[in-house]
N, C-alpha and C positions, 0 to 999 in steps of 0.2 A: 223783637226778640226771638220769635219762632224761627224766622230766617236765619238769624246768627247760629241758633242752635244746630239747625240743618248743616249750615255751612261747616261748622266745627265738626259735626259727626262725619262728613264727607271727608274733610282734612285728615281726621284721625283714621279713617280707614285707609286712605293713601299713604300714611306714614306707616301703618301697620303692615300693608303689604309690600312696601320698600324693605321693612325690617325683616319680613319673611323670606324676601329674596336674598337678601345679604346672608341670612342665617343658613339658608340652603347652598348658597355659594361655598361659604366656609366649611358646611358639612362635607359636600362632594370633594372640596380640595384636600380635607384631611383624610376622607375616606381613600382617594387616590393615593396620597402619600403612604398611608398605612399598606394599601395593597401591593405598592412598590417594594416596600420593605418585607411584606410576605413573600413576595417573587423572589426577592434577593436570598431570604432565609431558605426558601424552598430549593433555590439552585443550590445552597451551600452541601458540600459533602462530608463535613463533620470536623474538619480541622481549624477553620477559620470563617468568618462572616465577610462577604464582600462589601466594600465600600459603595455608597450610591454613585460615586463618580466613575467607579469601574464598569458599570452597567451602562451609564450613559455614553462612554467612550467606546462601546462595542460597535464594530463595524455593522452598518445596517445591511449592506449588500453582501450575499455569500461571496467570500474570496476564496483563492487557492487554498489557503491555510485552513479556512473553515470546511471546505469540500473535502479536503484530504484526510482531516482528523475525524470528521464524521463517518468518512468511507471506512477508516480503520476501525472505528467503534463498531460500526455494523458487520465488518468482516469477521471480527472476533468478539462477539457479545459476551461470550463466557469468560473472556480474558480482561477486555477493555470496558472501562466505564464510558458513560457519556461525555461526548465533547463538549467543552465550554470554553468561553473567553474569560481569561483571569488577569486581573490587575490588583495585587495586592496592597501595592504602596503607591503614593504619588509619583515617585521618582523612578518606578519600575515600568519598563516597556511591557504593555499588555500583549498577550500571545494565546493562541488557542492550545488547548491542553486536555489531557485525559488521564485517569489512574490505571495502573496496573498492580494489583496487589497493594494498594494503598499508596503507591509511589506516584508522583506526579510526572508526566512526559509533556513536553513542550514542542510545538511545530519547529520553531528556531529555524525558519527559511528552509524547511524540508530536511532537517538533520534528526529530527525525533530525539531530543535530549532531555535528560533528568535536571531538575532545577540546578543542581551543583555544576553542571558541566556547560550551562547556558554561556557563561561568559567565555568559553572556549570554543565556540561555534565555528569561528573561521578556521580552526584546525582540520575540520572535517568536509568532505563533500557530502552534498545531499543524497538522499536514497533516490535514485535515477528512476526506480521503476514506479515511483509516485507520479511522475511526468510523462510515463510512457503511452504514447497513443497506440494501444493495442488494437490492430485490425480484426474484424470479425472474419474476413475472408483474407487469404493472401494476396498482397497487392501485386500489380504486374510489376515484374522484375525490370529495373533499369538503373543503369549506373550515369550518375550526371557528372559534368565537368568538374564541379566544385569537389565532389568526392574523389574523382581520379586524381586531382592536383592534390588533395590533402593526404591522401594514402600513399601516393608516390613519394612526396616530400618526407613521410613518415619511415619508408623502407629505405630512402636514400641515406637517412640519418643514422639508421641502424646498421647499414652496410659500412658506412664511414667510421663507425665506431663513435659518431659525436653524440653528446647527450640531446636527447628530443627536446623540441621546445616546452617550456615549463607549460603545463595545463593550466586551464583557467581557474580549476579548483583544486584544494589538495588531493592527493591520491587516496588517503586513508578514508574509508567510510566508518562512522560511528557503529559499534556493536551494541549499545545499550539496549536499544528497543528490542532486538531480537533476542538478546539474552533474558531480559525481563517477561517477554510474551512467551517464551518457550521454557522458561526456568533453567537455562544453560549458559554457563560461563567457562566450563572447561569440559575436557575429554570425558572424565568420569561421570558427571553430570549428564552429559550427552547420552553416554552408553546406558545409564539406568532408566531413560526414558524410551528407549527404543524397543520394539518388539519385531519378530521375525515372522513373516507370513510367506504363503505360497502366492505368486504372481505368473500366471501364464505358464505354470510349470516350473518356474524358477525360484528358489528362495530370495526374500527380498526383506532387508532390515530398515525399518521405516519409524518415524515417530509415532507413538501409541495414538495420539490425538487425530491422526489422519488416517490411520490403518483401516477404519471402516469405510472410509470414502475411496480408498485404492481398491478395496475388495468389491466395492459396487461399480468400480471402472472396470474391473477384471469381468465382472459378469456381463457388462454391456459389450465388451470386446468377444467374449466367447460366444454370445448369442449371435453377433454380428458374423463371425467367422463361419457359423453353421450355413449360411446362405451367400457369403461374400467371397469368392476365391481369392481376392487380392488380401483381405484381411486375415484369411486362414493362411496363405502362404507367408505373409508378414509375420504371424504369430509363429509357425513352424520354423521360421528362419532365424529366430531370435537366439543370440549366443550370448549376451550379457544383459543382465537386469541388476543395475547397482542402485542402492540408496545412500544409507548412511555411511559417511567416511569423514573422518575428522581431518580437515585439511584446508589451505587457503585456496583461492582461486588462481589458475595458472597465470604465471608471471605478474602475480599481483600479492600484496599485502593483506588483501581482504579477504575475512573468512567466507568460505563457500557456504552456500545454503544447504549442501550435503551434510555438513557438520552438524546441523539440527535434525537431520532426517527428514526434511521437507522437500527434497529433489530427487528426481529419478532419472537415470540415464538407461535408454534402451538400444542396443546395439545388436546388428546381425551378425551373424558368424562370419559373414564375408561381405564387404562394402561395395565391392565390384568396382573399384576405381573411382566412387563418388565421394565427395567431400562431406564432411559432417560437423567438424569444428575448426573455427578459423584458425586458432593457435596452431593446430596438427598442420593444417594446410598451408599456413604461411611459412614453415620451415623449407618446403619444396617449391612454392609459387609465391612470387612477390606480390602477385595481384590477387591474393586470395578473396578480397572484398570484390572482385569483379567477376566472381564465378556465378553463372547463372543457374536459377532453379533447377534446370534439367540437368545439371551436373552435380547436384547435391542430394543426398540421402535424404528422403522424406518419408516417414511413416504413412499409412493410408489416411486420408482425410477423417475416415470414420473414427480411427484411434485417436486422433488429434482432438476431434469435437468431444469424445468420451472424456478426455482429461479435462479439457476446457469446462465442460458442463458442471465440474465440481470444484471450480477455481484453480486449476492448474494450468499456468499459461507455458506455451510451447517455445523453445529457444530458436526454433526455426523462423520466426517472426522477427527475431533480431536481423534486420537484413543484411548488414555488413558484417558486423562480429556474430555471425550465425553459430548456433550450437544444435544443430537438428536432432540430436539424441536426447535432448534435455527437456524435462518437464518439471516445473516448479510450484509449489503451492503458494499461490498470491491472490487470494480471493479479492483484495481490495482493489486491484487492477481491473478487475471485471466491473465492480462497481463504480468505479471513477470513470469508466468508458460506457456506462449504461448497457453493460451485456448480461442478461440474466444468467445466474448459475443455480444449482440444487443447494438445498440446506440441509439434506438428510444424508 
């Protein structure tokens, strides 16, 4: 009888241990499920709660869309909210997105469109600068056979008044993103956000959000000019310092970044026969794309680096469609190319 009682006690302990294990498994599963919903709720920005399926379908490896949207969010932290993957409905294609002033903008294959315009994404070109491999140093100049063939064909089509071959993408770029980012959709709104400062002895009208950065760039150039004759000569030779101008890009229906006051053109009083802008050069030279660096106007490298250090890229690094007088505020380009920039 005693042996049976011992056996019963041992068996009871085993059953109790098994029940304990089952309870712990159920508890852990419930806790994990609850934690998942807490994470989903924490990721919510206020207007709706994500479905669990949307989080599960989030791409695991960083994609181009994720990298670009996170870079834009990091480039303009005072304007753009955190980037996140959104899928609100089962029949909706998920996409990376962020908010500007409470309005959602989606990656839309590089077009940066608000929700209401996503269905018309095919009407627009991608924002090319998001895919631009911006080099730290100016690469060795070369003209490839493929480039020569492509540009020669383009010029032949222009001379014969034939319609150029249709581009792979529509010519129009969407304005939604920049209009929301800078709070500008017309000339009056643009003008209201500009300020006039002095830059290297010249008046410059520029967007108020970047005026401080431009003033710091001026300080760097002025300090460099004290000991660097090339920079001093360049500074003294400046004839045109142009910022804000409400207009489209030359030979294009796309709005220039000058319209927002975030681009600056610096021209000397005399170019000395050097090329500075491909569109101007193409009027008298059918092989504008084939002009080597030695025949192009370049500011001193110290000036270029001063602008780049604050997130302005230089148009001289657009190797074929060059614009060597042009600097444009695009901090996201530097983030995407892993080039450090100053934040103050």
